[in-house]
Every structure is written in structure tokens, then in C-alpha cells.
C-alpha positions in Angstrom: -45.4 -115.1 -24.2 -43.1 -117.9 -23.1 -42.1 -118.0 -19.5 -44.7 -115.5 -18.3 -46.1 -116.4 -14.9 -49.1 -114.7 -13.3 -47.9 -116.1 -10.0 -44.6 -114.3 -10.4 -46.3 -111.0 -11.3 -48.7 -111.3 -8.4 -45.9 -112.1 -6.0 -44.0 -109.0 -7.3 -47.0 -106.8 -6.8 -47.4 -108.1 -3.3 -43.7 -107.7 -2.4 -43.6 -104.1 -3.6 -47.1 -103.0 -2.6 -47.3 -104.3 1.0 -44.3 -102.4 2.4 -45.4 -99.3 0.6 -48.9 -99.5 2.1 -47.5 -100.1 5.6 -45.4 -97.0 5.3 -48.5 -94.8 4.8 -49.8 -92.6 7.6 -52.6 -94.2 9.6 -55.0 -91.6 8.2 -54.4 -92.5 4.6 -54.2 -96.2 5.3 -57.6 -96.0 7.0 -59.2 -94.0 4.1 -57.8 -96.4 1.6 -59.2 -99.3 3.5 -62.7 -97.7 3.7 -62.6 -96.9 0.0 -61.6 -100.5 -1.0 -64.2 -102.0 1.3 -66.7 -99.7 -0.3 -65.8 -101.0 -3.8 -65.9 -104.6 -2.5 -69.5 -104.0 -1.2 -70.4 -102.5 -4.6 -68.9 -105.6 -6.3 -71.1 -107.8 -4.2 -74.1 -105.9 -5.3 -73.4 -106.6 -9.0 -74.5 -109.8 -10.7 -71.0 -110.4 -12.0 -69.1 -112.9 -9.8 -65.8 -111.7 -11.3 -66.3 -108.4 -9.6 -66.4 -110.2 -6.2 -63.3 -112.3 -7.1 -61.3 -109.3 -8.3 -62.0 -107.3 -5.2 -61.2 -110.2 -2.9 -57.9 -110.6 -4.7 -57.1 -106.9 -4.3 -58.1 -106.9 -0.6 -55.9 -109.9 -0.1 -52.9 -108.3 -1.8 -53.2 -105.2 0.5 -53.9 -107.2 3.6 -57.4 -106.0 4.3 -59.7 -108.6 5.8 -62.6 -109.5 3.6 -65.9 -109.0 5.6 -68.0 -112.0 6.2 
């Protein structure tokens, strides 16, 4: 697939998704944050480091701080 760029796709997702998420009501935004952080914690409990990486990536796209 000539000319395909993951960086372009990720940038597009971020540009579209971030404003959409910021337009959500605080209740839904909070629930989504809790759910994604729960999945992140579950990813940390698996032996697969790709799980951790994928969830950090998703949290970064939606501007949720990754817990230390």
C-alpha cells in the first residue's frame, strides 16, 4: 500500500476523536475514563507487553493520564 502512513492515520484519529470526546457530558466522559483505566489495569495484569502498549496508546489519544 504505497503512501500509507500510520502517523497520518493516528493524527486523523486524534484530530477527530479529541474534540468529540471533549463535547461529551462530564458524566459520560468520567465513565469512559473509568472504563478505559480499568482496561489499562487489566492490560498490566497480562503477560503480554503489547496489551500495555496498546492501552497507553489509546489513553494518550483520548488525553487520559496514564497512572504511574
